[in-house]
N, C-alpha and C positions, 0 to 999 in steps of 0.2 A: 561565413555565417549566413543564413537566410533570413530575410526580414519576416517576423510572424504574421500572417492574414490577419485584419478586422477580423473575420469570421471565426477566426480559431479560437479565442477564449469561449464564445459562447456555444462553440462545437464540442470543446471539451468537457464544458460544464455538462452537457446532455449525455455526453459518453460518460462522464462518472456517474451521473444520476444513475444509466443502466446499467452499470457496473454495480452500483448499493443494490440496485432492485434486484440485479443476479443472484445477491449473495443472500437478501432478506427473504424471498419467495421461501426457499427450501428449509429455512431457518424461522421463520415465524412461529409463534406458538399457536400451537394446535391442541387439541382435546386429546388427552391419554389415560381417559379408562376413569373407574370410579374414585373417590377418594379415599385414603386408608382409614377407616373408622378408627378414632380417636389419636390417631397420630401416631400408633407406637406397634412397632413390629415383633413377632412371639420371639425370633432368634435370628442372628445372623452368624455367617463364618467369620472368625477372627483371627486374622493375620495381620500384624502392627507394624509390617517393616516398610520402610519410607525410600523416597529415592538416594541409591547408592549400598542400600542395606538387601542383604540377602543371603538365606540359610545357605546357599550352594558356596560361597564365600566365606562364611563363618562372620559375616557382618551383622550383627543382632541390634535392633534398637535399645535403649537404654529405660531402664524403669519409669525416668518421668515420663518419655514418650508413650510407653506402654500406658501410664496412666490417665495421662492425658488424652489417648484416644479413647478409656473405659469410659472415662468421665464424659467424653462426647459422646458417646454411646448410650450412656444410661440417660438421657431426655427421650431416646427413641427408641429402644428394644427392653422387652423384657430379659433376655437371656443373650449369652454369646457362645459359639463354638467354637473349641480348640483342636487341632488335630494331633499333638506331642504334649505329652508331660514333660521332656526334658527341652527345654528350646529358652536361651538366651539366661542372664543375670536379671530375671525379674520372676516374680509368683503373681501369674495371672490368676487364679484361684482368691486370692489375699485381695486382690486389687478386684475382683470383683465384689466380693463381700464387703469392701469398704463403701463401693458404690451403689449395692442394693442391685446387682446384677445375679441371676443365674446363671450355670454353666454348664454347658454339655463339653465334659472333660475326656480329651481323645487321648486314644497312646496310638503312636505312631509304630505298626509293623512292617519290618520289610526283610530282607536277606539275611539281615546281620543277625544270628540269634540271640548272640551276647549283649546287643544292644535293646533288641526286643527285653530281653530278662531287664534289663535295666529300664526302661519305658514302663512296664508293668509294674516295678517295684515302688516307682517314682509315682505313678497313678494311683495305687493302692493306700500309699502312705498320705497324697493329696486328700483321698476318699474319706478318709478316715479324720484328717484334721479339718477340711469343713464339709461335715455331713449338710450343713442346712444351706449352703451353695452351690454344692455339686449336685444335680438334680438325676443325672444319668452318667455312665462312663460308656464310651464308643473306643470299643476296643477294634484297633483295624479300620483302615479306612482304605476303601478299594484294591484290598490286597490280593481278590482271588481277579479282578480286573488286571492287575499287573502283573498276577502269575508269580509273587514276589516266595507265597506259600503254599503248601497242598493244603487243601482243606482240612484234612486232620489235623495238621498241626495248628491252624487257625483255631479249629474246636476246640484245642485242647488248651490252648491261651486264653479263649473267653472264658472256659469252664474254669481256668485257674483265677480269673478276677472275680467272677460270678459268686464264687464260693468263698473270697476275702473282705468284698464290701456288701453294703444295705443299698447301695441306691441300685437302681435298674440298669441292668447293661446291656450292649445292643453290639451289633456290626452294621457298618456302612459301606452300601456298594450300588451302583448301577441294576435297576431294577431286573435286567436280565439274567444278571447273575445269582440274585435269589432265586429265579425261576431254574436255572442252570444247576444250582445247591442248595434245594430246599432243605436240605437235612439240617444246615445251618440254623434255622429256624426253631428247631428244639431246645437249641442252648442259648438262647437270648430272651429277654424279657419283651425287648419291642424288635420289632424289624425294621430297620432303618434303610428306604431306597432312596436314590439319588435318580432325579426326573430333570435330564436336560434335555429339551427338544432341540437346541440348535446342535448339539453335540451329537446326537444318535446317528443310525448308521443311516437311518432315511429321516432326514431333517424333517421339521415339522415348520411352515411360516408363523408369523406372530398370529394372524388371525385363526389359527388352529389349534395353537398353543397350550391355552387353557384347555381347551376340551380334552387336550391329549393327555395333559398332566391329571387331568379328572379321570378319564376312563381308564388311564393307567392304576392310580391309585386303589380305584375299585376292584380291578383286575387282582392286585396282591392281596388286597382284605379279602377276596373271594377264594384266592389261592392258600391264604392263611387264617382262617376261620377262627377267632378267639385270641388272635395276636393284635397288640395295636400296631398298626402302622404308620411311622412317622415319614415325613418327607426331611432326609439329611441336606440334601442340597437342591434348589432350584434357583434359577435364576434366567439371564439374559444378557450377552455382553453387549457396552456401549460402542464398541469401535472393532473393526477386523472387517475380514474377508467374510463375505455370503458363503453360504452352505447350502447350494441348491436354491429357494426362494426364502431361505431362512436370513433375515439381513440384520445385521447388528446395527444399532444405533441407540441413542439416549431415549429418543420418544417411544420406541419400540421396547427398550428396557423397561422405562416406566408403565408403559401398558401392561406389560409383562406383570410387574410386580403388583402392579395394582390391581388387577385382575385376579392373580393369584391369590393374593390377601384376602380379596372379598369371597372368591368360592372356598376359600380354607377356612373362614369364619363359617360360611353356610354348611359346609358340609364336616366340622365340626374337626379338621384335619391339623395335627402336630407338625408343625414345620420348622426349616431352618434354610434361611436364605444365605445362598452364596453371591458375595460377601460383602462383609463392610467396606472394604477400602482396595481401589486398585493396587494392585503388586506388579509391579514395573519388571521386577525380579523372573517373574514367571516367562518374559517373552522368550527366554532363552529355550525353553522346554514346548511350549504352546505358541509362541508366536504374538502378535498384537492383540488378538484375540485374546488369548489367555491372560493379558497384564489388565483387562478393564471387564471387569464383572463386579466392581465396586460399585457399592451405591453413594459411596463419597467419592473422589479424586485424591489422588498420591497426597494432594497436599492440603486434603481435610474438607474440601470443598464438598457440598452436596450436586448431584449430577442433576437432580429435578426434583421439584416440591411433592408432597405426598398427594398434595389436593392442585385441582385448577392446570392451566394450559402449560403445556412444556412446550422448551426451543431444543431443537436438533444440535445447535450449535449457539450456547447462550452469547460466546464474545463473538460473533461474525461482525460487527463491527469494527473492529479492531484489523482483521484482515480483509474487509473490505477497504478500510482506510489507508492500509498497507497496500493495497491493489490501485488507488487512485494515487496516489504518491510515486510508485513503481510507474504508473501510468506517464504522468507528468514528467520525471525523470526519464523518461526514454522519450519522450517527445521532445524536449530539449536537445538529447543527444543528437536527433534527427536534423534539429535545425541549426546544428552544427556544420552541415554540409550546405555548400553556396550552392545557389542556384535553385531553389525548390520553390516551383512556383504554389501561388494560392489554393490550386484546386488538389494538387499534390499532396498539400499540408494537411488537408481534408481526408486523404486516406492515408496519410500518416499518422494522425489523430486517430482512426480507427483502429490502426493495427498496433498503436502504443497503447492502447488500454485494454484491448485485447492480451497483449503480451503482460502488462500489468495484473490484471486478472488472471493468467497463467500462473504467474508468479506467485500470486497471494496462493492462490490455490495448491500449489507445489509446497509451499511453507505451511499450511494449514494441514498439509497431508503429510509432512514428515517432524516438522519439529516436537508436536506432542508426543510423537513415540519413539524419540531418540532416545531411550532409556539408559543406554549407558555411553562410554568414551569413543568405542568404535562406531556406536551409530550416530553421538554427535558428529562425527569426524565425516563419516558419511553422508549425513543431511549436509554439513557447510559444505563438502566437495561438491555435493549436487547440486543444492542450489547456488551455488558461486558458478559452476558451469552454466547453470540456466540463464544464470543474470547475464553472465560476458555473452552468451550466444544471444539473447534478448537485445542487448546495446548492438551487436555486430552485422546484428540481421535488421535493425532501423537505420543502422547507419548505410548499409549495403541498399534499401529499397531507396533511400531518399536518394542515395547515386542514382539508382537507374532512373527514378522517376523525373530527376535533373540532367538525363539524357547521356550518361554513362554507358558505356559498350558492356553486354553481354558477354559472361564468361560461357564460351560453348563446352568446354572442357574443366572438369573440376579436379581436385587432388585426389589421389589413390588412397586406398586403404593400406597400401602397403608403406607409402609416405606419411601417413598418420603413425601407423605402427612403428615408424623408425623412431619419428618425433617424438614420441609419448615414451620409449624405452629411453631415448638419450635425455630425455627429463626426470624420469625415474632413477637415472644415476647419476644424477646431479651436474649433468652436460650442460650448461647455462647459456652453451654458443647455439645451441640449437632453437634459442628464442630468436634469434638474428632473422629479421624479415617476417616475423611472426604474424603480422597485420595481413600478410597477403596469403596467407595458408591456416590459421586458426580456426575461421568459419566453418570450411569444409572438414578439418581434424576433428572438430569439436562435434560435429554432427556423425562422423563415422563412430567416434567413443560412444556417442547415447547410440548409434543402431547396433553396434556389440553389444553394449551393458542389455539393450532390450532382449537381444536374443538369446543371451546367458537366462536372464531371469526369467524369460519365456520357456527354457527349457527347464530349470527349476520347478516351476509351478507346473509343467508336464510330467515329473517324472516323483515329485517330491512336494505335493500340492497342499497338502493338508493343514500347514500353521503357514503359509505363505498367503503375502497380500498380493493384491494385482495391484499393479504400479503405476496407476493412471499420472498421480501426482510427479511421478519422478521423471515424466515424459512431457511434463505439460508445455514447457516453449518449446522443445522440439517438433511437437505437434501442431503447434502454430505456425511454425517456421515450415514446413510441409507444407501447409495449405497455403500458407503466402505465397512462396513462391511458386505454387503452382498455377495459383491466379493472375500470377506475375509472368508464367510462362520464363520463370528463372531456374527452372531445374536441368543441370546440365547434360546435354543431349550425348555427350562421349566420355571417352575418360573412363574412370574407375576401375576395375578390375577382379581378381577372383574375388577378393577379401570382402568386396562390396557384395557382389552376388551369394556367397556363400552366407554369409549374415544375412542378409536380406530372404534369400531362400529358408535359412533354419528359423530365423522368425516368424515369415508367414506360414509355412508348413506345420511349425508348433502350434503357432496359435491357433490356428483351425483346428489341431487335434487336441486343444485345451480346450476349446471351445465344445467339442462334442464330449470330451470326457466330463466336464461341469455338466453338460444339458441345457437344455432350452431355458429353463426355470431361472437359472442363476444369470438374472440380467446384470450385476456387476461383471461377470464374467463376460456377457457378449460386448460388453461398451468396451473392456481391454483389449476384446479380437479386433473389435475394430480399430482401435486406436494401433495397436500394434502393426494392423495390415497398412495402415496410412503410413506410419512408420516406415514398414518393408517395401512399400511401393516405391519411390527413388531409385533405389538400384534395381529391382525386377523390372522397371519400365526402361530403365537404359540398357538390362540385357536384354529385355525382348528387341529393343531398335537394333542394337548389335546382331542379333540372330535373323533379324529380318533384313538387315545389308549383307551379311553373309550370305542368306540363300537365293541374294540374288543375281 
């Protein structure tokens, strides 16, 4: 073990301070638009599912949980909107009445005509039972967008409900579909449009989102003169992938909600925001971004106040503390290598804190979006792999700085693949001598994983995140090894070359596909090219040697 230099503790303190500063700067409280007058919203979409619950699996919240949610919302909203009349063993209308909330009663219409009939019958029954609580009935949600029913069948369902209830009847869909099917407006009392600047075919950045919503609402009012125009869904996601320059985030969500509510008050717009609570189950169909439209988190904590400054990541101190702790632990791992001089310890301290910060960033990027067991296992595997890679890198660099010889030739992808295959088959004998090969093999696994994820981003990008945090430590490892001239000059093989070429070319194609406005995509492209560089440089060197 190396004796710590007297200068090491103060250096680590300075580096820890820089790491904390790196977390504070992007997460410091910033202005986020005008306060919400009266501290109360007109209406919010209400889906009461909690972690582990999903309509896909038939796991519904209990009546007590639903009532707790409605009681929470009662202090902040005038009304709630539901999307189905048959759902779970609870009566939302009764609970809304108990807590003094109005209700936009939804009817879910899909391709199952028999279920549609049951939904309609149940909603009519509820409208008669709670005439003072249910203030409108929403017959179908984005049915035309999903192409679940032809427009004539949808109109017939609307007419059936309209003839049976006293409340105003409406249908809700994205505003473009009201333009495409204007005949529906003759059959409703209110035209309910969805305005989601983030999701539109041509996304709008947060700076122009409110103006876009106002202009579109006025366009719809001109298209349907004499009809009330309600905004049935509008909002902004707090987490997920960028679309062009439309960036999800808590601060941007606060800016949009506050700005829209102020504009709606000025223009006299009847509106419903999407949505009350984050819905983790939606990630299956809409990715991370689909799970993060709530004004409250899945554990019912407000994401931002209705007035005053807003922090992007309010719990950043715990991630910063985790990064510092990881950096200190990695420094201790490096000091177990004998013969590391005082000057070298300074460089190791820099690397340790960089890796600690990378691990904290990786955890902050993956742990909060582990919505089910599959994602939790994937996150644990990724973070475990990154943590192991960080420890191995620290010890490797410590040995190099202590004078150990460099490896000119690393393990090949074929060897790494064989080792991984053996371990997956339960052949623990494959672990023999693991200290000599696990560093190279981990690097190869991360390279291949990046190539696969990049191909998915290229061919199926809409709901997929840019996985920068998944490769935070491998990125630091490539950069550190480059600075130390520690990248293998020979060896490798077809597997590395293929993975590197695939990753590099697909990353460039993905950047072109996403466009220059998507800075998150550009950042990931830069990361992907860094990860692809070592095998490509090795291939280039081999080509030069063969040409001599």
